[in-house]
PDB file of N, CA, C and O in Angstrom:
ATOM      1  N   MET A   1       0.841  -1.183   0.000  1.00  0.00           N
ATOM      2  CA  MET A   1       0.000   0.000   0.000  1.00  0.00           C
ATOM      3  C   MET A   1       0.880   1.238   0.000  1.00  0.00           C
ATOM      4  O   MET A   1       1.809   1.341   0.800  1.00  0.00           O
ATOM      5  N   ALA A   2       0.593   2.180  -0.894  1.00  0.00           N
ATOM      6  CA  ALA A   2       1.394   3.398  -1.004  1.00  0.00           C
ATOM      7  C   ALA A   2       1.089   4.325   0.167  1.00  0.00           C
ATOM      8  O   ALA A   2      -0.036   4.370   0.664  1.00  0.00           O
ATOM      9  N   ASP A   3       2.108   5.063   0.596  1.00  0.00           N
ATOM     10  CA  ASP A   3       1.874   5.998   1.690  1.00  0.00           C
ATOM     11  C   ASP A   3       1.164   7.245   1.162  1.00  0.00           C
ATOM     12  O   ASP A   3       1.154   7.508  -0.041  1.00  0.00           O
ATOM     13  N   ASP A   4       0.576   8.002   2.075  1.00  0.00           N
ATOM     14  CA  ASP A   4      -0.230   9.169   1.696  1.00  0.00           C
ATOM     15  C   ASP A   4       0.589  10.221   0.955  1.00  0.00           C
ATOM     16  O   ASP A   4       0.072  10.862   0.040  1.00  0.00           O
ATOM     17  N   ALA A   5       1.849  10.412   1.327  1.00  0.00           N
ATOM     18  CA  ALA A   5       2.688  11.419   0.669  1.00  0.00           C
ATOM     19  C   ALA A   5       2.916  11.074  -0.797  1.00  0.00           C
ATOM     20  O   ALA A   5       2.910  11.958  -1.653  1.00  0.00           O
ATOM     21  N   THR A   6       3.118   9.793  -1.089  1.00  0.00           N
ATOM     22  CA  THR A   6       3.331   9.354  -2.469  1.00  0.00           C
ATOM     23  C   THR A   6       2.062   9.564  -3.301  1.00  0.00           C
ATOM     24  O   THR A   6       2.122  10.052  -4.429  1.00  0.00           O
ATOM     25  N   VAL A   7       0.938   9.196  -2.740  1.00  0.00           N
ATOM     26  CA  VAL A   7      -0.337   9.365  -3.443  1.00  0.00           C
ATOM     27  C   VAL A   7      -0.600  10.848  -3.669  1.00  0.00           C
ATOM     28  O   VAL A   7      -1.006  11.248  -4.760  1.00  0.00           O
ATOM     29  N   GLN A   8      -0.372  11.664  -2.643  1.00  0.00           N
ATOM     30  CA  GLN A   8      -0.606  13.101  -2.761  1.00  0.00           C
ATOM     31  C   GLN A   8       0.314  13.718  -3.811  1.00  0.00           C
ATOM     32  O   GLN A   8      -0.121  14.576  -4.580  1.00  0.00           O
ATOM     33  N   SER A   9       1.569  13.300  -3.856  1.00  0.00           N
ATOM     34  CA  SER A   9       2.485  13.856  -4.852  1.00  0.00           C
ATOM     35  C   SER A   9       2.080  13.444  -6.265  1.00  0.00           C
ATOM     36  O   SER A   9       2.259  14.216  -7.207  1.00  0.00           O
ATOM     37  N   ARG A  10       1.537  12.234  -6.423  1.00  0.00           N
ATOM     38  CA  ARG A  10       1.046  11.814  -7.741  1.00  0.00           C
ATOM     39  C   ARG A  10      -0.143  12.653  -8.171  1.00  0.00           C
ATOM     40  O   ARG A  10      -0.226  13.066  -9.328  1.00  0.00           O
ATOM     41  N   TYR A  11      -1.064  12.909  -7.250  1.00  0.00           N
ATOM     42  CA  TYR A  11      -2.213  13.757  -7.571  1.00  0.00           C
ATOM     43  C   TYR A  11      -1.773  15.187  -7.883  1.00  0.00           C
ATOM     44  O   TYR A  11      -2.281  15.799  -8.822  1.00  0.00           O
ATOM     45  N   ASP A  12      -0.845  15.716  -7.112  1.00  0.00           N
ATOM     46  CA  ASP A  12      -0.353  17.071  -7.367  1.00  0.00           C
ATOM     47  C   ASP A  12       0.243  17.177  -8.761  1.00  0.00           C
ATOM     48  O   ASP A  12      -0.030  18.136  -9.483  1.00  0.00           O
ATOM     49  N   ALA A  13       1.052  16.201  -9.143  1.00  0.00           N
ATOM     50  CA  ALA A  13       1.652  16.199 -10.478  1.00  0.00           C
ATOM     51  C   ALA A  13       0.585  16.037 -11.556  1.00  0.00           C
ATOM     52  O   ALA A  13       0.659  16.669 -12.611  1.00  0.00           O
ATOM     53  N   PHE A  14      -0.394  15.198 -11.291  1.00  0.00           N
ATOM     54  CA  PHE A  14      -1.477  14.951 -12.245  1.00  0.00           C
ATOM     55  C   PHE A  14      -2.276  16.220 -12.518  1.00  0.00           C
ATOM     56  O   PHE A  14      -2.551  16.548 -13.672  1.00  0.00           O
ATOM     57  N   PHE A  15      -2.647  16.931 -11.457  1.00  0.00           N
ATOM     58  CA  PHE A  15      -3.477  18.114 -11.623  1.00  0.00           C
ATOM     59  C   PHE A  15      -2.683  19.344 -12.035  1.00  0.00           C
ATOM     60  O   PHE A  15      -3.265  20.304 -12.540  1.00  0.00           O
ATOM     61  N   ALA A  16      -1.385  19.342 -11.836  1.00  0.00           N
ATOM     62  CA  ALA A  16      -0.562  20.485 -12.238  1.00  0.00           C
ATOM     63  C   ALA A  16      -0.387  20.545 -13.753  1.00  0.00           C
ATOM     64  O   ALA A  16      -0.168  21.618 -14.315  1.00  0.00           O
ATOM     65  N   ALA A  17      -0.484  19.411 -14.397  1.00  0.00           N
ATOM     66  CA  ALA A  17      -0.315  19.364 -15.855  1.00  0.00           C
ATOM     67  C   ALA A  17      -1.600  19.800 -16.550  1.00  0.00           C
ATOM     68  O   ALA A  17      -2.676  19.781 -15.952  1.00  0.00           O
ATOM     69  N   ASP A  18      -1.481  20.190 -17.801  1.00  0.00           N
ATOM     70  CA  ASP A  18      -2.656  20.525 -18.596  1.00  0.00           C
ATOM     71  C   ASP A  18      -3.515  19.286 -18.784  1.00  0.00           C
ATOM     72  O   ASP A  18      -3.025  18.159 -18.717  1.00  0.00           O
ATOM     73  N   PHE A  19      -4.797  19.507 -19.017  1.00  0.00           N
ATOM     74  CA  PHE A  19      -5.714  18.394 -19.220  1.00  0.00           C
ATOM     75  C   PHE A  19      -5.314  17.604 -20.459  1.00  0.00           C
ATOM     76  O   PHE A  19      -5.055  18.174 -21.519  1.00  0.00           O
ATOM     77  N   MET A  20      -5.269  16.305 -20.309  1.00  0.00           N
ATOM     78  CA  MET A  20      -4.927  15.428 -21.422  1.00  0.00           C
ATOM     79  C   MET A  20      -5.733  14.154 -21.254  1.00  0.00           C
ATOM     80  O   MET A  20      -5.641  13.506 -20.211  1.00  0.00           O
ATOM     81  N   PRO A  21      -6.526  13.775 -22.256  1.00  0.00           N
ATOM     82  CA  PRO A  21      -7.297  12.539 -22.131  1.00  0.00           C
ATOM     83  C   PRO A  21      -6.390  11.340 -21.831  1.00  0.00           C
ATOM     84  O   PRO A  21      -5.283  11.228 -22.358  1.00  0.00           O
ATOM     85  N   LEU A  22      -6.883  10.467 -20.989  1.00  0.00           N
ATOM     86  CA  LEU A  22      -6.107   9.273 -20.648  1.00  0.00           C
ATOM     87  C   LEU A  22      -6.124   8.294 -21.810  1.00  0.00           C
ATOM     88  O   LEU A  22      -7.185   7.940 -22.322  1.00  0.00           O
ATOM     89  N   ILE A  23      -4.950   7.864 -22.217  1.00  0.00           N
ATOM     90  CA  ILE A  23      -4.835   6.874 -23.284  1.00  0.00           C
ATOM     91  C   ILE A  23      -3.989   5.734 -22.747  1.00  0.00           C
ATOM     92  O   ILE A  23      -2.855   5.939 -22.313  1.00  0.00           O
ATOM     93  N   ARG A  24      -4.543   4.542 -22.780  1.00  0.00           N
ATOM     94  CA  ARG A  24      -3.820   3.364 -22.301  1.00  0.00           C
ATOM     95  C   ARG A  24      -3.765   2.347 -23.424  1.00  0.00           C
ATOM     96  O   ARG A  24      -4.775   2.040 -24.057  1.00  0.00           O
ATOM     97  N   HIS A  25      -2.592   1.839 -23.656  1.00  0.00           N
ATOM     98  CA  HIS A  25      -2.389   0.802 -24.664  1.00  0.00           C
ATOM     99  C   HIS A  25      -2.921   1.247 -26.036  1.00  0.00           C
ATOM    100  O   HIS A  25      -3.572   0.479 -26.744  1.00  0.00           O
ATOM    101  N   ALA A  26      -2.628   2.509 -26.392  1.00  0.00           N
ATOM    102  CA  ALA A  26      -3.017   3.106 -27.675  1.00  0.00           C
ATOM    103  C   ALA A  26      -4.527   3.060 -27.904  1.00  0.00           C
ATOM    104  O   ALA A  26      -4.988   2.994 -29.044  1.00  0.00           O
ATOM    105  N   GLN A  27      -5.296   3.094 -26.808  1.00  0.00           N
ATOM    106  CA  GLN A  27      -6.741   3.053 -26.924  1.00  0.00           C
ATOM    107  C   GLN A  27      -7.340   4.010 -25.900  1.00  0.00           C
ATOM    108  O   GLN A  27      -6.963   3.990 -24.728  1.00  0.00           O
ATOM    109  N   THR A  28      -8.266   4.839 -26.341  1.00  0.00           N
ATOM    110  CA  THR A  28      -8.914   5.762 -25.415  1.00  0.00           C
ATOM    111  C   THR A  28      -9.933   5.028 -24.567  1.00  0.00           C
ATOM    112  O   THR A  28     -10.372   3.930 -24.907  1.00  0.00           O
ATOM    113  N   GLN A  29     -10.302   5.646 -23.464  1.00  0.00           N
ATOM    114  CA  GLN A  29     -11.299   5.062 -22.573  1.00  0.00           C
ATOM    115  C   GLN A  29     -12.700   5.275 -23.126  1.00  0.00           C
ATOM    116  O   GLN A  29     -12.904   6.005 -24.096  1.00  0.00           O
ATOM    117  N   GLY A  30     -13.645   4.628 -22.491  1.00  0.00           N
ATOM    118  CA  GLY A  30     -15.043   4.817 -22.860  1.00  0.00           C
ATOM    119  C   GLY A  30     -15.534   6.191 -22.442  1.00  0.00           C
ATOM    120  O   GLY A  30     -14.865   6.893 -21.683  1.00  0.00           O
ATOM    121  N   ALA A  31     -16.695   6.571 -22.935  1.00  0.00           N
ATOM    122  CA  ALA A  31     -17.246   7.903 -22.679  1.00  0.00           C
ATOM    123  C   ALA A  31     -17.434   8.171 -21.190  1.00  0.00           C
ATOM    124  O   ALA A  31     -17.123   9.269 -20.729  1.00  0.00           O
ATOM    125  N   GLU A  32     -17.928   7.212 -20.433  1.00  0.00           N
ATOM    126  CA  GLU A  32     -18.160   7.421 -19.004  1.00  0.00           C
ATOM    127  C   GLU A  32     -16.867   7.708 -18.261  1.00  0.00           C
ATOM    128  O   GLU A  32     -16.825   8.596 -17.408  1.00  0.00           O
ATOM    129  N   GLU A  33     -15.818   6.970 -18.574  1.00  0.00           N
ATOM    130  CA  GLU A  33     -14.529   7.186 -17.918  1.00  0.00           C
ATOM    131  C   GLU A  33     -13.941   8.537 -18.297  1.00  0.00           C
ATOM    132  O   GLU A  33     -13.378   9.227 -17.446  1.00  0.00           O
ATOM    133  N   ARG A  34     -14.064   8.923 -19.566  1.00  0.00           N
ATOM    134  CA  ARG A  34     -13.543  10.217 -20.009  1.00  0.00           C
ATOM    135  C   ARG A  34     -14.297  11.363 -19.342  1.00  0.00           C
ATOM    136  O   ARG A  34     -13.692  12.358 -18.943  1.00  0.00           O
ATOM    137  N   ILE A  35     -15.607  11.225 -19.223  1.00  0.00           N
ATOM    138  CA  ILE A  35     -16.408  12.267 -18.574  1.00  0.00           C
ATOM    139  C   ILE A  35     -16.048  12.382 -17.097  1.00  0.00           C
ATOM    140  O   ILE A  35     -15.909  13.489 -16.577  1.00  0.00           O
ATOM    141  N   ALA A  36     -15.897  11.255 -16.422  1.00  0.00           N
ATOM    142  CA  ALA A  36     -15.528  11.274 -15.006  1.00  0.00           C
ATOM    143  C   ALA A  36     -14.158  11.926 -14.817  1.00  0.00           C
ATOM    144  O   ALA A  36     -13.972  12.728 -13.902  1.00  0.00           O
ATOM    145  N   TYR A  37     -13.216  11.588 -15.665  1.00  0.00           N
ATOM    146  CA  TYR A  37     -11.872  12.162 -15.592  1.00  0.00           C
ATOM    147  C   TYR A  37     -11.920  13.667 -15.833  1.00  0.00           C
ATOM    148  O   TYR A  37     -11.297  14.433 -15.099  1.00  0.00           O
ATOM    149  N   ALA A  38     -12.658  14.094 -16.859  1.00  0.00           N
ATOM    150  CA  ALA A  38     -12.767  15.525 -17.170  1.00  0.00           C
ATOM    151  C   ALA A  38     -13.452  16.269 -16.028  1.00  0.00           C
ATOM    152  O   ALA A  38     -13.044  17.379 -15.686  1.00  0.00           O
ATOM    153  N   ASN A  39     -14.476  15.682 -15.439  1.00  0.00           N
ATOM    154  CA  ASN A  39     -15.162  16.322 -14.311  1.00  0.00           C
ATOM    155  C   ASN A  39     -14.250  16.479 -13.103  1.00  0.00           C
ATOM    156  O   ASN A  39     -14.267  17.517 -12.441  1.00  0.00           O
ATOM    157  N   GLU A  40     -13.464  15.464 -12.816  1.00  0.00           N
ATOM    158  CA  GLU A  40     -12.541  15.542 -11.685  1.00  0.00           C
ATOM    159  C   GLU A  40     -11.492  16.621 -11.924  1.00  0.00           C
ATOM    160  O   GLU A  40     -11.178  17.392 -11.017  1.00  0.00           O
ATOM    161  N   PHE A  41     -10.959  16.681 -13.118  1.00  0.00           N
ATOM    162  CA  PHE A  41      -9.960  17.688 -13.458  1.00  0.00           C
ATOM    163  C   PHE A  41     -10.577  19.083 -13.363  1.00  0.00           C
ATOM    164  O   PHE A  41      -9.961  19.999 -12.819  1.00  0.00           O
ATOM    165  N   THR A  42     -11.788  19.245 -13.889  1.00  0.00           N
ATOM    166  CA  THR A  42     -12.475  20.537 -13.847  1.00  0.00           C
ATOM    167  C   THR A  42     -12.749  20.970 -12.413  1.00  0.00           C
ATOM    168  O   THR A  42     -12.544  22.133 -12.063  1.00  0.00           O
ATOM    169  N   ALA A  43     -13.206  20.053 -11.593  1.00  0.00           N
ATOM    170  CA  ALA A  43     -13.474  20.381 -10.192  1.00  0.00           C
ATOM    171  C   ALA A  43     -12.208  20.843  -9.492  1.00  0.00           C
ATOM    172  O   ALA A  43     -12.247  21.793  -8.710  1.00  0.00           O
ATOM    173  N   HIS A  44     -11.099  20.193  -9.757  1.00  0.00           N
ATOM    174  CA  HIS A  44      -9.843  20.599  -9.140  1.00  0.00           C
ATOM    175  C   HIS A  44      -9.450  22.002  -9.601  1.00  0.00           C
ATOM    176  O   HIS A  44      -9.057  22.837  -8.786  1.00  0.00           O
ATOM    177  N   GLN A  45      -9.555  22.261 -10.899  1.00  0.00           N
ATOM    178  CA  GLN A  45      -9.184  23.579 -11.423  1.00  0.00           C
ATOM    179  C   GLN A  45     -10.085  24.672 -10.857  1.00  0.00           C
ATOM    180  O   GLN A  45      -9.604  25.762 -10.546  1.00  0.00           O
ATOM    181  N   LEU A  46     -11.381  24.402 -10.718  1.00  0.00           N
ATOM    182  CA  LEU A  46     -12.288  25.379 -10.122  1.00  0.00           C
ATOM    183  C   LEU A  46     -11.928  25.641  -8.661  1.00  0.00           C
ATOM    184  O   LEU A  46     -12.035  26.772  -8.185  1.00  0.00           O
ATOM    185  N   GLY A  47     -11.507  24.614  -7.963  1.00  0.00           N
ATOM    186  CA  GLY A  47     -11.053  24.794  -6.587  1.00  0.00           C
ATOM    187  C   GLY A  47      -9.830  25.699  -6.511  1.00  0.00           C
ATOM    188  O   GLY A  47      -9.725  26.531  -5.610  1.00  0.00           O
ATOM    189  N   GLN A  48      -8.905  25.539  -7.453  1.00  0.00           N
ATOM    190  CA  GLN A  48      -7.721  26.381  -7.490  1.00  0.00           C
ATOM    191  C   GLN A  48      -8.102  27.838  -7.792  1.00  0.00           C
ATOM    192  O   GLN A  48      -7.553  28.762  -7.191  1.00  0.00           O
ATOM    193  N   ILE A  49      -9.040  28.037  -8.722  1.00  0.00           N
ATOM    194  CA  ILE A  49      -9.512  29.389  -9.042  1.00  0.00           C
ATOM    195  C   ILE A  49     -10.177  30.007  -7.816  1.00  0.00           C
ATOM    196  O   ILE A  49      -9.965  31.182  -7.516  1.00  0.00           O
ATOM    197  N   ASP A  50     -10.979  29.218  -7.111  1.00  0.00           N
ATOM    198  CA  ASP A  50     -11.659  29.700  -5.911  1.00  0.00           C
ATOM    199  C   ASP A  50     -10.655  30.168  -4.861  1.00  0.00           C
ATOM    200  O   ASP A  50     -10.844  31.217  -4.247  1.00  0.00           O
ATOM    201  N   LYS A  51      -9.599  29.403  -4.654  1.00  0.00           N
ATOM    202  CA  LYS A  51      -8.568  29.787  -3.687  1.00  0.00           C
ATOM    203  C   LYS A  51      -7.911  31.110  -4.073  1.00  0.00           C
ATOM    204  O   LYS A  51      -7.702  31.976  -3.224  1.00  0.00           O
ATOM    205  N   LYS A  52      -7.588  31.262  -5.359  1.00  0.00           N
ATOM    206  CA  LYS A  52      -6.930  32.479  -5.811  1.00  0.00           C
ATOM    207  C   LYS A  52      -7.857  33.684  -5.713  1.00  0.00           C
ATOM    208  O   LYS A  52      -7.421  34.769  -5.328  1.00  0.00           O
ATOM    209  N   LEU A  53      -9.136  33.503  -6.058  1.00  0.00           N
ATOM    210  CA  LEU A  53     -10.078  34.606  -5.942  1.00  0.00           C
ATOM    211  C   LEU A  53     -10.301  34.993  -4.482  1.00  0.00           C
ATOM    212  O   LEU A  53     -10.415  36.178  -4.169  1.00  0.00           O
ATOM    213  N   ALA A  54     -10.363  34.024  -3.601  1.00  0.00           N
ATOM    214  CA  ALA A  54     -10.523  34.317  -2.180  1.00  0.00           C
ATOM    215  C   ALA A  54      -9.344  35.132  -1.676  1.00  0.00           C
ATOM    216  O   ALA A  54      -9.526  36.078  -0.909  1.00  0.00           O
ATOM    217  N   ARG A  55      -8.147  34.778  -2.095  1.00  0.00           N
ATOM    218  CA  ARG A  55      -6.948  35.524  -1.693  1.00  0.00           C
ATOM    219  C   ARG A  55      -6.979  36.936  -2.270  1.00  0.00           C
ATOM    220  O   ARG A  55      -6.619  37.888  -1.579  1.00  0.00           O
ATOM    221  N   LEU A  56      -7.400  37.086  -3.520  1.00  0.00           N
ATOM    222  CA  LEU A  56      -7.491  38.394  -4.155  1.00  0.00           C
ATOM    223  C   LEU A  56      -8.500  39.278  -3.427  1.00  0.00           C
ATOM    224  O   LEU A  56      -8.229  40.453  -3.181  1.00  0.00           O
ATOM    225  N   ILE A  57      -9.652  38.726  -3.083  1.00  0.00           N
ATOM    226  CA  ILE A  57     -10.670  39.484  -2.353  1.00  0.00           C
ATOM    227  C   ILE A  57     -10.146  39.901  -0.991  1.00  0.00           C
ATOM    228  O   ILE A  57     -10.370  41.028  -0.549  1.00  0.00           O
ATOM    229  N   GLU A  58      -9.451  38.994  -0.331  1.00  0.00           N
ATOM    230  CA  GLU A  58      -8.872  39.303   0.976  1.00  0.00           C
ATOM    231  C   GLU A  58      -7.895  40.468   0.865  1.00  0.00           C
ATOM    232  O   GLU A  58      -7.927  41.381   1.691  1.00  0.00           O
ATOM    233  N   LEU A  59      -7.036  40.448  -0.136  1.00  0.00           N
ATOM    234  CA  LEU A  59      -6.069  41.540  -0.320  1.00  0.00           C
ATOM    235  C   LEU A  59      -6.763  42.851  -0.661  1.00  0.00           C
ATOM    236  O   LEU A  59      -6.366  43.910  -0.176  1.00  0.00           O
ATOM    237  N   MET A  60      -7.801  42.784  -1.496  1.00  0.00           N
ATOM    238  CA  MET A  60      -8.533  44.000  -1.850  1.00  0.00           C
ATOM    239  C   MET A  60      -9.248  44.595  -0.637  1.00  0.00           C
ATOM    240  O   MET A  60      -9.256  45.813  -0.456  1.00  0.00           O
ATOM    241  N   GLU A  61      -9.846  43.743   0.190  1.00  0.00           N
ATOM    242  CA  GLU A  61     -10.508  44.225   1.390  1.00  0.00           C
ATOM    243  C   GLU A  61      -9.520  44.839   2.369  1.00  0.00           C
ATOM    244  O   GLU A  61      -9.806  45.861   2.993  1.00  0.00           O
ATOM    245  N   ARG A  62      -8.364  44.218   2.500  1.00  0.00           N
ATOM    246  CA  ARG A  62      -7.332  44.730   3.386  1.00  0.00           C
ATOM    247  C   ARG A  62      -6.828  46.092   2.903  1.00  0.00           C
ATOM    248  O   ARG A  62      -6.646  47.009   3.704  1.00  0.00           O
ATOM    249  N   SER A  63      -6.601  46.223   1.589  1.00  0.00           N
ATOM    250  CA  SER A  63      -6.109  47.502   1.064  1.00  0.00           C
ATOM    251  C   SER A  63      -7.182  48.576   1.147  1.00  0.00           C
ATOM    252  O   SER A  63      -6.848  49.753   1.281  1.00  0.00           O
ATOM    253  N   ALA A  64      -8.457  48.216   1.073  1.00  0.00           N
ATOM    254  CA  ALA A  64      -9.538  49.194   1.182  1.00  0.00           C
ATOM    255  C   ALA A  64      -9.608  49.772   2.595  1.00  0.00           C
ATOM    256  O   ALA A  64      -9.964  50.938   2.768  1.00  0.00           O
ATOM    257  N   THR A  65      -9.276  48.980   3.589  1.00  0.00           N
ATOM    258  CA  THR A  65      -9.316  49.482   4.960  1.00  0.00           C
ATOM    259  C   THR A  65      -8.088  50.323   5.275  1.00  0.00           C
ATOM    260  O   THR A  65      -8.116  51.120   6.213  1.00  0.00           O
ATOM    261  N   LEU A  66      -7.018  50.164   4.517  1.00  0.00           N
ATOM    262  CA  LEU A  66      -5.792  50.925   4.747  1.00  0.00           C
ATOM    263  C   LEU A  66      -5.811  52.294   4.081  1.00  0.00           C
ATOM    264  O   LEU A  66      -5.087  53.194   4.506  1.00  0.00           O
ATOM    265  N   VAL A  67      -6.624  52.464   3.049  1.00  0.00           N
ATOM    266  CA  VAL A  67      -6.678  53.724   2.312  1.00  0.00           C
ATOM    267  C   VAL A  67      -7.624  54.666   3.029  1.00  0.00           C
ATOM    268  O   VAL A  67      -8.798  54.340   3.208  1.00  0.00           O
ATOM    269  N   PRO A  68      -7.132  55.844   3.451  1.00  0.00           N
ATOM    270  CA  PRO A  68      -8.005  56.788   4.130  1.00  0.00           C
ATOM    271  C   PRO A  68      -9.017  57.426   3.180  1.00  0.00           C
ATOM    272  O   PRO A  68      -8.705  57.674   2.015  1.00  0.00           O
ATOM    273  N   ALA A  69     -10.202  57.687   3.662  1.00  0.00           N
ATOM    274  CA  ALA A  69     -11.244  58.330   2.849  1.00  0.00           C
ATOM    275  C   ALA A  69     -10.874  59.787   2.622  1.00  0.00           C
ATOM    276  O   ALA A  69     -10.321  60.424   3.519  1.00  0.00           O
ATOM    277  N   PRO A  70     -11.170  60.341   1.423  1.00  0.00           N
ATOM    278  CA  PRO A  70     -10.817  61.745   1.155  1.00  0.00           C
ATOM    279  C   PRO A  70     -11.684  62.732   1.903  1.00  0.00           C
ATOM    280  O   PRO A  70     -11.498  63.942   1.771  1.00  0.00           O
TER     281      PRO A  70
END
């Protein structure tokens, strides 16, 4: 059984790369598998966007409180 760090590093590498359909033995997967894979990749990317937007909003709110009103 693989340890959690190894599994996590594989997932990190998997999601860090651009989306690429899985091809095994020179044959693509069935439609259900491709859809599931695309959905998982999309969900991960949306999570990353959400994190970045949350950080951006936090910085904007912080800078708004630092700027004195005219």
